[in-house]
Z-matrix of the N, CA and C atoms (Angstrom, degrees):
N
C 1 1.517
C 2 1.585 1 104.39
N 3 1.351 2 119.72 1 -43.93
C 4 1.509 3 123.62 2 -176.52
C 5 1.462 4 105.60 3 -61.99
N 6 1.414 5 119.83 4 -40.90
C 7 1.379 6 114.06 5 -178.54
C 8 1.415 7 117.61 6 -63.41
N 9 1.392 8 112.20 7 -41.04
C 10 1.450 9 119.29 8 175.17
C 11 1.520 10 114.44 9 -57.42
N 12 1.367 11 118.37 10 -41.28
C 13 1.423 12 124.05 11 173.38
C 14 1.424 13 115.38 12 -58.63
N 15 1.500 14 118.86 13 -41.87
C 16 1.428 15 123.35 14 -175.99
C 17 1.600 16 101.54 15 -74.43
N 18 1.293 17 121.05 16 -42.58
C 19 1.451 18 120.46 17 -178.03
C 20 1.572 19 109.36 18 -58.56
N 21 1.295 20 123.42 19 -42.09
C 22 1.317 21 125.39 20 -176.39
C 23 1.627 22 109.76 21 -68.52
N 24 1.331 23 113.30 22 -37.48
C 25 1.520 24 117.45 23 176.65
C 26 1.443 25 106.16 24 -61.38
N 27 1.375 26 121.31 25 -53.33
C 28 1.374 27 119.10 26 -173.50
C 29 1.496 28 116.45 27 -68.72
N 30 1.341 29 112.23 28 -35.02
C 31 1.496 30 117.00 29 173.36
C 32 1.565 31 111.65 30 -63.08
N 33 1.407 32 123.11 31 -40.45
C 34 1.397 33 122.28 32 174.31
C 35 1.505 34 113.76 33 -63.86
N 36 1.347 35 113.57 34 -39.87
C 37 1.461 36 119.77 35 -175.39
C 38 1.625 37 108.58 36 -63.00
N 39 1.360 38 115.80 37 -45.21
C 40 1.486 39 116.89 38 178.42
C 41 1.499 40 116.84 39 -72.96
N 42 1.353 41 110.60 40 -33.91
C 43 1.505 42 113.33 41 174.30
C 44 1.479 43 112.37 42 -66.52
N 45 1.239 44 121.94 43 -38.81
C 46 1.534 45 121.95 44 169.41
C 47 1.405 46 118.85 45 -58.14
N 48 1.451 47 113.26 46 -45.24
C 49 1.396 48 121.95 47 -179.97
C 50 1.464 49 111.47 48 -63.52
N 51 1.298 50 126.34 49 -37.44
C 52 1.321 51 124.64 50 174.33
C 53 1.402 52 116.59 51 -74.11
N 54 1.333 53 119.51 52 -23.02
C 55 1.496 54 121.80 53 165.54
C 56 1.407 55 115.09 54 -61.71
N 57 1.396 56 113.37 55 -43.24
C 58 1.482 57 114.54 56 178.01
C 59 1.435 58 115.73 57 -67.00
N 60 1.330 59 115.01 58 -27.87
C 61 1.630 60 115.71 59 -178.23
C 62 1.450 61 105.69 60 -78.78
N 63 1.290 62 122.10 61 -24.24
C 64 1.579 63 114.26 62 -176.55
C 65 1.553 64 104.42 63 -112.26
N 66 1.209 65 124.94 64 45.52
C 67 1.426 66 134.09 65 176.54
C 68 1.579 67 104.80 66 -67.91
N 69 1.242 68 118.96 67 135.49
C 70 1.424 69 127.12 68 -174.52
C 71 1.526 70 107.79 69 -110.39
N 72 1.258 71 119.80 70 21.80
C 73 1.471 72 120.89 71 -174.98
C 74 1.625 73 108.81 72 -80.27
N 75 1.169 74 122.91 73 131.95
C 76 1.434 75 122.78 74 -175.10
C 77 1.604 76 105.87 75 -101.26
N 78 1.412 77 108.52 76 121.77
C 79 1.406 78 116.92 77 -173.92
C 80 1.624 79 110.53 78 -116.36
N 81 1.258 80 116.18 79 145.08
C 82 1.533 81 118.61 80 178.95
C 83 1.576 82 102.15 81 -141.99
N 84 1.374 83 107.41 82 171.12
C 85 1.433 84 116.08 83 -179.53
C 86 1.535 85 110.24 84 -135.43
N 87 1.379 86 120.24 85 157.68
C 88 1.295 87 125.40 86 -169.19
C 89 1.609 88 107.74 87 -140.27
N 90 1.298 89 119.46 88 140.65
C 91 1.437 90 122.67 89 169.47
C 92 1.539 91 110.39 90 -107.08
N 93 1.337 92 114.05 91 94.83
C 94 1.528 93 121.46 92 -176.39
C 95 1.557 94 109.48 93 -63.52
N 96 1.361 95 117.78 94 -36.07
C 97 1.561 96 117.39 95 178.86
C 98 1.609 97 110.08 96 -62.73
N 99 1.383 98 112.04 97 -41.54
C 100 1.400 99 112.57 98 176.23
C 101 1.536 100 113.14 99 -58.54
N 102 1.234 101 118.67 100 -47.83
C 103 1.475 102 123.72 101 178.66
C 104 1.412 103 111.22 102 -59.70
N 105 1.381 104 123.26 103 -43.91
C 106 1.451 105 127.65 104 175.89
C 107 1.558 106 108.17 105 -56.80
N 108 1.367 107 115.82 106 -56.62
C 109 1.404 108 119.46 107 -171.95
C 110 1.514 109 116.27 108 -70.15
N 111 1.259 110 119.13 109 -21.84
C 112 1.517 111 127.13 110 -176.73
C 113 1.571 112 115.92 111 -106.72
N 114 1.361 113 116.71 112 -18.96
C 115 1.416 114 114.00 113 178.27
C 116 1.531 115 115.30 114 -74.42
N 117 1.282 116 118.18 115 157.81
C 118 1.493 117 117.03 116 -177.88
C 119 1.633 118 108.40 117 -66.23
N 120 1.204 119 120.50 118 -36.93
C 121 1.468 120 121.37 119 178.41
C 122 1.679 121 108.50 120 -67.28
N 123 1.239 122 115.89 121 -39.55
C 124 1.427 123 123.04 122 -178.61
C 125 1.424 124 109.72 123 -70.77
N 126 1.360 125 121.11 124 -39.63
C 127 1.468 126 121.89 125 173.54
C 128 1.607 127 111.42 126 -57.91
N 129 1.344 128 110.30 127 -48.46
C 130 1.590 129 113.04 128 -178.25
C 131 1.463 130 110.02 129 -61.58
N 132 1.364 131 121.81 130 -36.38
C 133 1.505 132 123.86 131 176.23
C 134 1.477 133 106.95 132 -60.20
N 135 1.340 134 117.16 133 -51.68
C 136 1.429 135 119.38 134 -169.32
C 137 1.603 136 108.45 135 -68.60
N 138 1.277 137 115.24 136 -37.05
C 139 1.600 138 117.94 137 173.15
C 140 1.484 139 105.29 138 -60.13
N 141 1.243 140 125.30 139 -48.80
C 142 1.495 141 125.12 140 -175.49
C 143 1.495 142 107.59 141 -58.10
N 144 1.312 143 117.30 142 -43.58
C 145 1.432 144 124.89 143 -178.19
C 146 1.449 145 113.86 144 -62.81
N 147 1.477 146 113.90 145 -38.64
C 148 1.465 147 120.56 146 -176.79
C 149 1.572 148 104.70 147 -69.37
N 150 1.370 149 115.02 148 -40.85
C 151 1.465 150 118.48 149 179.35
C 152 1.555 151 116.12 150 -59.08
N 153 1.323 152 111.86 151 -41.88
C 154 1.411 153 117.66 152 177.08
C 155 1.573 154 112.05 153 -65.11
N 156 1.336 155 113.21 154 -45.28
C 157 1.329 156 118.05 155 175.67
C 158 1.556 157 116.50 156 -61.25
N 159 1.224 158 116.33 157 -34.66
C 160 1.577 159 127.53 158 179.49
C 161 1.575 160 100.91 159 -61.77
N 162 1.427 161 111.60 160 -54.90
C 163 1.407 162 117.44 161 -169.03
C 164 1.640 163 111.42 162 -65.54
N 165 1.439 164 112.47 163 -31.89
C 166 1.504 165 115.17 164 176.76
C 167 1.580 166 111.86 165 -73.26
N 168 1.349 167 113.24 166 -32.89
C 169 1.455 168 118.16 167 179.97
C 170 1.556 169 109.68 168 -65.73
N 171 1.362 170 113.22 169 -44.94
C 172 1.523 171 115.35 170 -178.72
C 173 1.497 172 111.80 171 -69.08
N 174 1.454 173 121.80 172 -32.19
C 175 1.412 174 118.91 173 171.44
C 176 1.401 175 113.37 174 -62.00
N 177 1.389 176 117.84 175 -45.44
C 178 1.396 177 124.44 176 -177.03
C 179 1.521 178 107.30 177 -65.06
N 180 1.257 179 120.36 178 -41.37
C 181 1.536 180 120.24 179 177.08
C 182 1.474 181 112.36 180 -54.47
N 183 1.286 182 114.97 181 -45.75
C 184 1.455 183 121.18 182 179.06
C 185 1.506 184 116.45 183 -60.89
N 186 1.352 185 110.80 184 -45.69
C 187 1.513 186 111.53 185 170.95
C 188 1.402 187 115.16 186 -63.24
N 189 1.247 188 119.59 187 -42.32
C 190 1.430 189 119.65 188 177.37
C 191 1.466 190 117.14 189 -61.68
N 192 1.327 191 116.81 190 -35.44
C 193 1.364 192 120.88 191 172.66
C 194 1.525 193 117.76 192 -67.19
N 195 1.327 194 116.10 193 -29.38
C 196 1.464 195 121.97 194 169.87
C 197 1.419 196 112.96 195 -71.44
N 198 1.319 197 118.00 196 -39.92
C 199 1.560 198 120.49 197 168.62
C 200 1.413 199 116.48 198 -56.90
N 201 1.251 200 120.58 199 -41.93
C 202 1.443 201 126.91 200 174.97
C 203 1.408 202 115.58 201 -60.67
N 204 1.419 203 115.69 202 -44.95
C 205 1.346 204 120.68 203 176.26
C 206 1.609 205 111.95 204 -63.83
N 207 1.254 206 113.31 205 -45.79
C 208 1.478 207 117.65 206 176.99
C 209 1.540 208 112.50 207 -51.21
N 210 1.414 209 112.17 208 -50.02
C 211 1.336 210 118.58 209 178.74
C 212 1.645 211 118.79 210 -60.96
N 213 1.308 212 107.68 211 -34.13
C 214 1.509 213 113.49 212 171.64
C 215 1.566 214 109.68 213 -71.83
N 216 1.183 215 116.02 214 -35.65
C 217 1.575 216 116.89 215 -177.18
C 218 1.567 217 105.69 216 -72.01
N 219 1.340 218 118.23 217 -33.46
C 220 1.507 219 116.86 218 -177.64
C 221 1.627 220 105.53 219 -74.59
N 222 1.303 221 120.49 220 -25.57
C 223 1.519 222 119.39 221 177.23
C 224 1.445 223 109.11 222 -72.47
N 225 1.276 224 117.12 223 -33.94
C 226 1.452 225 125.16 224 -176.29
C 227 1.441 226 110.96 225 -67.66
N 228 1.406 227 115.92 226 -50.43
C 229 1.431 228 117.55 227 -173.28
C 230 1.590 229 117.20 228 -97.26
N 231 1.294 230 112.93 229 8.05
C 232 1.503 231 117.35 230 -175.47
C 233 1.607 232 112.41 231 -61.56
N 234 1.378 233 116.75 232 -30.92
C 235 1.372 234 118.65 233 178.19
C 236 1.604 235 117.16 234 -86.21
N 237 1.434 236 110.08 235 -17.74
C 238 1.452 237 115.86 236 -169.82
C 239 1.465 238 107.61 237 -97.44
N 240 1.311 239 127.34 238 -39.70
C 241 1.488 240 129.45 239 -177.12
C 242 1.550 241 113.78 240 -82.90
N 243 1.274 242 118.09 241 166.29
C 244 1.385 243 120.85 242 -179.27
C 245 1.561 244 111.15 243 -74.61
N 246 1.370 245 118.22 244 167.12
C 247 1.405 246 120.79 245 -172.28
C 248 1.573 247 104.25 246 -70.98
N 249 1.345 248 121.61 247 -38.69
C 250 1.400 249 121.77 248 -178.56
C 251 1.599 250 113.76 249 -59.58
N 252 1.371 251 110.91 250 -45.24
C 253 1.453 252 115.72 251 178.65
C 254 1.518 253 114.64 252 -70.31
N 255 1.255 254 113.67 253 -33.05
C 256 1.468 255 122.73 254 172.71
C 257 1.595 256 109.32 255 -58.20
N 258 1.418 257 114.65 256 -49.23
C 259 1.443 258 121.65 257 -173.71
C 260 1.568 259 104.03 258 -64.69
N 261 1.355 260 119.31 259 -41.74
C 262 1.386 261 118.23 260 -176.09
C 263 1.461 262 111.60 261 -65.22
N 264 1.375 263 119.13 262 -41.98
C 265 1.454 264 122.45 263 173.94
C 266 1.550 265 113.45 264 -58.66
N 267 1.354 266 116.23 265 -41.77
C 268 1.426 267 120.51 266 -179.51
C 269 1.603 268 108.22 267 -68.05
N 270 1.246 269 119.66 268 -41.87
C 271 1.447 270 119.75 269 177.41
C 272 1.548 271 112.36 270 -66.95
N 273 1.248 272 115.13 271 -40.46
C 274 1.575 273 118.08 272 168.51
C 275 1.432 274 113.31 273 -54.26
N 276 1.391 275 115.31 274 -46.01
C 277 1.477 276 118.99 275 -177.87
C 278 1.581 277 110.75 276 -63.18
N 279 1.417 278 118.62 277 -42.61
C 280 1.390 279 125.74 278 178.33
C 281 1.475 280 107.52 279 -55.72
N 282 1.438 281 116.78 280 -52.54
C 283 1.329 282 118.94 281 -179.15
C 284 1.574 283 116.30 282 -54.13
N 285 1.309 284 109.56 283 -44.84
C 286 1.462 285 119.89 284 179.98
C 287 1.554 286 108.16 285 -58.69
N 288 1.325 287 116.93 286 -46.23
C 289 1.597 288 122.36 287 172.42
C 290 1.362 289 112.59 288 -53.22
N 291 1.445 290 117.39 289 -46.35
C 292 1.470 291 121.78 290 -175.00
C 293 1.586 292 108.79 291 -66.52
N 294 1.386 293 116.22 292 -39.24
C 295 1.372 294 122.13 293 -176.01
C 296 1.524 295 109.09 294 -70.94
N 297 1.312 296 117.85 295 -35.53
C 298 1.562 297 124.22 296 174.23
C 299 1.490 298 108.98 297 -58.94
N 300 1.379 299 117.46 298 -46.08
C 301 1.481 300 120.05 299 -179.88
C 302 1.505 301 115.80 300 -67.32
N 303 1.420 302 112.84 301 -40.69
C 304 1.408 303 113.98 302 172.22
C 305 1.400 304 117.30 303 -63.62
N 306 1.409 305 116.50 304 -33.45
C 307 1.624 306 121.30 305 -178.82
C 308 1.582 307 105.91 306 -71.04
N 309 1.278 308 111.96 307 -36.05
C 310 1.555 309 118.93 308 -174.17
C 311 1.550 310 103.78 309 -65.88
N 312 1.377 311 117.48 310 -55.14
C 313 1.473 312 123.18 311 178.87
C 314 1.612 313 108.16 312 -50.36
N 315 1.336 314 115.02 313 -51.84
C 316 1.442 315 120.43 314 -168.02
C 317 1.534 316 107.63 315 -67.66
N 318 1.370 317 117.64 316 -40.63
C 319 1.479 318 117.01 317 176.84
C 320 1.511 319 111.46 318 -64.46
N 321 1.413 320 120.64 319 -40.38
C 322 1.320 321 125.37 320 -178.53
C 323 1.617 322 113.13 321 -60.79
N 324 1.385 323 109.94 322 -46.47
C 325 1.354 324 113.98 323 179.06
C 326 1.570 325 112.78 324 -72.03
N 327 1.292 326 122.43 325 -27.28
C 328 1.445 327 117.19 326 178.38
C 329 1.493 328 105.54 327 -76.91
N 330 1.330 329 121.34 328 -33.44
C 331 1.481 330 117.09 329 170.23
C 332 1.461 331 117.55 330 -59.57
N 333 1.338 332 118.70 331 -43.44
C 334 1.380 333 119.00 332 177.12
C 335 1.426 334 111.91 333 -66.48
N 336 1.351 335 122.68 334 -35.24
C 337 1.347 336 121.75 335 177.16
C 338 1.590 337 119.13 336 -67.56
N 339 1.367 338 105.44 337 -35.41
C 340 1.482 339 111.75 338 168.00
C 341 1.390 340 119.17 339 -64.73
N 342 1.363 341 118.36 340 -36.39
C 343 1.424 342 128.26 341 176.16
C 344 1.486 343 109.81 342 -65.54
N 345 1.322 344 119.60 343 -46.48
C 346 1.510 345 124.10 344 173.05
C 347 1.407 346 109.55 345 -53.20
N 348 1.375 347 115.36 346 -57.21
C 349 1.449 348 117.71 347 -170.68
C 350 1.552 349 111.58 348 -61.54
N 351 1.374 350 117.78 349 -42.16
C 352 1.456 351 117.64 350 -173.33
C 353 1.665 352 104.91 351 -71.60
N 354 1.368 353 114.37 352 -41.09
C 355 1.491 354 113.18 353 174.35
C 356 1.559 355 117.09 354 -55.59
N 357 1.315 356 109.00 355 -41.92
C 358 1.467 357 116.18 356 177.92
C 359 1.567 358 113.50 357 -60.29
N 360 1.364 359 114.57 358 -39.80
C 361 1.418 360 119.11 359 -178.27
C 362 1.541 361 109.28 360 -68.16
N 363 1.351 362 117.91 361 -40.57
C 364 1.562 363 118.28 362 -177.38
C 365 1.479 364 106.44 363 -72.32
N 366 1.255 365 118.51 364 -38.59
C 367 1.507 366 117.23 365 -178.16
C 368 1.526 367 105.55 366 -66.28
N 369 1.353 368 120.45 367 -38.34
C 370 1.424 369 120.92 368 -176.53
C 371 1.624 370 107.84 369 -62.01
N 372 1.377 371 113.69 370 -38.87
C 373 1.440 372 117.09 371 -178.56
C 374 1.555 373 110.35 372 -74.67
N 375 1.258 374 120.24 373 -24.88
C 376 1.436 375 124.30 374 178.85
C 377 1.599 376 112.49 375 -72.38
N 378 1.306 377 109.32 376 -38.09
C 379 1.564 378 116.64 377 -178.49
C 380 1.499 379 117.74 378 -48.08
N 381 1.350 380 119.85 379 -48.48
C 382 1.443 381 118.49 380 176.20
C 383 1.394 382 112.71 381 -64.20
N 384 1.380 383 118.09 382 -35.60
C 385 1.583 384 119.80 383 -176.00
C 386 1.553 385 106.97 384 -64.77
N 387 1.326 386 114.30 385 -41.18
C 388 1.555 387 117.01 386 -176.10
C 389 1.598 388 104.98 387 -68.51
N 390 1.337 389 117.66 388 -38.17
C 391 1.375 390 118.54 389 179.96
C 392 1.570 391 113.33 390 -62.96
N 393 1.318 392 113.48 391 -45.10
C 394 1.361 393 119.19 392 174.28
C 395 1.520 394 117.07 393 -59.39
N 396 1.249 395 111.13 394 -36.35
C 397 1.518 396 120.36 395 -178.69
C 398 1.520 397 106.85 396 -72.30
N 399 1.357 398 120.69 397 -36.82
C 400 1.398 399 128.62 398 -174.82
C 401 1.559 400 104.31 399 -65.45
N 402 1.361 401 116.81 400 -46.89
C 403 1.482 402 126.74 401 -176.13
C 404 1.592 403 106.01 402 -62.75
N 405 1.290 404 119.39 403 -49.28
C 406 1.427 405 126.60 404 -179.07
C 407 1.570 406 112.08 405 -59.39
N 408 1.385 407 113.08 406 -40.52
C 409 1.422 408 114.94 407 -170.51
C 410 1.500 409 109.07 408 -100.04
N 411 1.273 410 119.66 409 1.88
C 412 1.592 411 126.31 410 -175.75
C 413 1.529 412 106.57 411 57.81
N 414 1.225 413 118.88 412 48.72
C 415 1.493 414 119.26 413 171.96
C 416 1.486 415 104.38 414 -98.42
N 417 1.502 416 110.00 415 133.26
C 418 1.235 417 122.38 416 -174.30
C 419 1.631 418 114.10 417 -88.23
N 420 1.271 419 116.77 418 -36.65
C 421 1.474 420 127.22 419 178.54
C 422 1.505 421 118.59 420 -133.86
N 423 1.158 422 121.19 421 134.28
C 424 1.625 423 123.14 422 176.69
C 425 1.516 424 100.56 423 -126.59
N 426 1.392 425 108.85 424 127.28
C 427 1.462 426 120.72 425 179.89
C 428 1.447 427 109.21 426 -108.22
N 429 1.248 428 119.94 427 157.84
C 430 1.488 429 121.28 428 169.67
C 431 1.463 430 114.60 429 -76.06
N 432 1.244 431 122.55 430 151.70
C 433 1.397 432 122.14 431 -169.24
C 434 1.581 433 106.52 432 -72.11
N 435 1.372 434 115.32 433 -34.79
C 436 1.468 435 115.27 434 -178.76
C 437 1.574 436 116.10 435 -65.54
N 438 1.197 437 117.13 436 -19.39
C 439 1.465 438 124.29 437 178.98
C 440 1.620 439 113.78 438 -77.57
N 441 1.316 440 113.24 439 -13.93
C 442 1.464 441 119.49 440 -173.94
C 443 1.470 442 111.31 441 -88.88
N 444 1.393 443 122.22 442 140.55
C 445 1.364 444 125.57 443 159.74
C 446 1.486 445 117.68 444 -74.35
N 447 1.231 446 112.57 445 -61.26
C 448 1.428 447 126.84 446 176.74
C 449 1.556 448 122.39 447 -145.27
N 450 1.268 449 129.56 448 140.50
C 451 1.432 450 124.14 449 -173.29
C 452 1.599 451 103.18 450 -159.54
N 453 1.292 452 110.42 451 157.77
C 454 1.476 453 119.81 452 174.59
C 455 1.591 454 104.68 453 -71.68
N 456 1.412 455 111.15 454 139.37
C 457 1.411 456 110.93 455 -179.76
C 458 1.603 457 119.85 456 -67.91
N 459 1.375 458 110.30 457 -13.14
C 460 1.591 459 115.27 458 178.69
C 461 1.448 460 107.82 459 -74.59
N 462 1.245 461 124.22 460 -6.04
C 463 1.475 462 124.58 461 165.53
C 464 1.485 463 122.66 462 -88.82
N 465 1.326 464 107.91 463 -4.48
C 466 1.565 465 117.03 464 173.73
C 467 1.518 466 112.72 465 -80.07
N 468 1.355 467 115.02 466 123.60
C 469 1.465 468 120.32 467 -174.07
C 470 1.554 469 106.71 468 -113.53
N 471 1.281 470 117.08 469 14.13
C 472 1.551 471 122.27 470 -171.62
C 473 1.593 472 104.86 471 -66.37
N 474 1.219 473 121.87 472 -49.38
C 475 1.481 474 118.95 473 -176.26
C 476 1.509 475 115.44 474 -64.30
N 477 1.318 476 116.86 475 -37.59
C 478 1.411 477 117.88 476 178.19
C 479 1.593 478 109.75 477 -72.79
N 480 1.236 479 122.16 478 -29.81
C 481 1.451 480 122.32 479 -178.20
C 482 1.445 481 101.68 480 -76.42
N 483 1.467 482 122.14 481 -39.88
C 484 1.387 483 121.72 482 178.22
C 485 1.557 484 115.44 483 -56.00
N 486 1.301 485 115.46 484 -39.71
C 487 1.408 486 123.27 485 178.56
C 488 1.641 487 109.82 486 -64.28
N 489 1.243 488 113.36 487 -43.59
C 490 1.475 489 121.06 488 -178.58
C 491 1.509 490 107.60 489 -68.11
N 492 1.372 491 118.51 490 -37.69
C 493 1.447 492 118.81 491 -176.59
C 494 1.577 493 110.89 492 -71.51
N 495 1.300 494 113.01 493 -34.24
C 496 1.576 495 119.13 494 178.49
C 497 1.458 496 109.42 495 -68.64
N 498 1.294 497 116.73 496 -30.74
C 499 1.494 498 117.30 497 173.91
C 500 1.492 499 115.71 498 -77.74
N 501 1.310 500 117.74 499 -40.86
C 502 1.441 501 117.50 500 -168.06
C 503 1.549 502 110.61 501 -99.80
N 504 1.364 503 122.95 502 -20.58
C 505 1.471 504 119.38 503 172.91
C 506 1.479 505 106.31 504 -114.41
N 507 1.345 506 106.96 505 131.03
C 508 1.458 507 121.96 506 178.91
C 509 1.551 508 115.84 507 -112.04
């Protein structure tokens, strides 16, 4: 009886092992970042983000220039004005520096939030396209390119998806 039990366990193990070896699941991988960076919709989004970033940098540069001018003015007048007036100017300068840092953080955060939102929107639009492509080509699993260590390039469906995205998403 014990032999029969051992035989069944070994038989089951080898039977399952051969099933894993001959799996017929079709797997592909995709580089979402490449699609976002090279699709027409993605390029529009990236261009918009670059414009917002440029506007933010210009605004911050103007504020930074004002702060430097204030600092130079304080250095020039520190021996001329009274201590009270100098203290007021220094306090005002410190508040301006603090406001600059807050503004820089807020602009950076708003840009990152906008980037996340825009990226999420395009990925949400790409999802059904990938699903439809999977159904048409009988693909069982699609992996992100970043999660792969090495693979044959014929499993890469990025360029095909990019073409479909450019046609369907404007």
